[in-house]
N, C-alpha and C positions, 0 to 999 in steps of 0.2 A: 833481345835482338839476335837474329840469325844472319850470319854473313852468307851472301850469295854472290860470288864473284867479288866485285868491288863495292857493291851496294849492300845495304842492310835491309832485312825483311823483318817486320814486326813478328813477335812470337805468336800472336793470335792468328795471323795469316799463315804462318808456317804450321801451326797446329791444325788448321782447316785443310791444308794440302800436305798430307804426309809424304807424297812422292816428289816434293819440290826439289829435294837435294839430288835425287836420281835423275830428274829431268835436267837440272842445271849441269850435272856431270855429263849427261848425254850430249847436251848442246855444246859444252866446252870441247868434248871429244870431236864433235862434228866440225866445229870451226878449226880446230887444230889439224884435222884430216884435210880440210880444204886448203889450209896454208901449205901443208906438206905436198898436196897435189899440185898447187901452183908452182912451187919451187921445183919439184921433180919434173913436171910437165914442161915448164919453160926450159929447163936445162936439157931435157931429152930432145926437144924439138930443135933447140939451138945446135946441139951436137950433130943431129941428123942433117941439118942444113949445112953445117960446116963440112960434113963428109960429102955432101952432094954439091959443094961449091965449085968443084972442078967442072961439072957438067952444066950447071946453071949459075954462072957467075953474076952476082948482083951485090950491091953495097952492103956493108955491115949493118947500117941502120935499118934496112929492111929485114935482115935476119933477126935482129933484136925485136923489131916491131912484131913480126909474125910469131916469134917465140912467145912473147908476152901475151899476145892475143890468144894463142892456142892454150897457154897455161891458164889464162883467165877463164876460158870456156870450160876447160877440164875442171878447174877448181869450183866454178859455179855449179856445174853438174853434180860433182861429188858432194858439195855442201848441201845442195837442195835435196838430194837423196837421203843423206844422213839426217837432215833436219826433219824430213817427212817421217823417218823412223822414230825420231824423238817425239814428234807430235803424236804418233800412234802409241808410243809408250806412255805419254802423259794421259791420253784418253783411257788407256787401259788402267793406269794407276788410279785415276779419278773415278771411273765408272765400273771397271771390271769387265767391260765389253771389248772383245778383240777386233770387231769389225769397225771400219771407218764409217761414220754417219753418212758421208757423201756417197759411199759405195752402196749403202742400203737402198737408196733411191734408184741408183743405176741398175742394181740387180733386179729390182722389181719391175722396171720399165723394159729392160732388155730380155729378161727370161721370165716369161709368164709361167705360172705354176703348171707343171705337167703331171699327169696322173701316171702312176706306175702300177704294174701288176705285182703279184707276190714274188716274182723272180727278179724284180728291179728293172724290167724293160719299160721304156717309155711308150705310153699309149697316145694315139692321136685323138 
């Protein structure tokens, strides 16, 4: 049995996926980065609101609410970005391919193949 966070993974599954520990480490780092972003973002927005409280006076509960919402949005954005990187890492570790499979379809539909001359200039 291989420990992966709090759960255990069978040895056979871990042997099939050699990049499992790197992926788990990446996901753990992404989640910790999200928690740090939430704490930092909430604190920063709260401090900024307190500094501006002389110009825009409103109750403390609204300052806390806006700070928590701003911290949550920043945390969600950071965690989503980092999780996407971990997903790409997992695909790379499993397949060895560096391009995202969803991007392959987008590239083919958006950029039709253009012909080039020997100097690299695109021909119409």
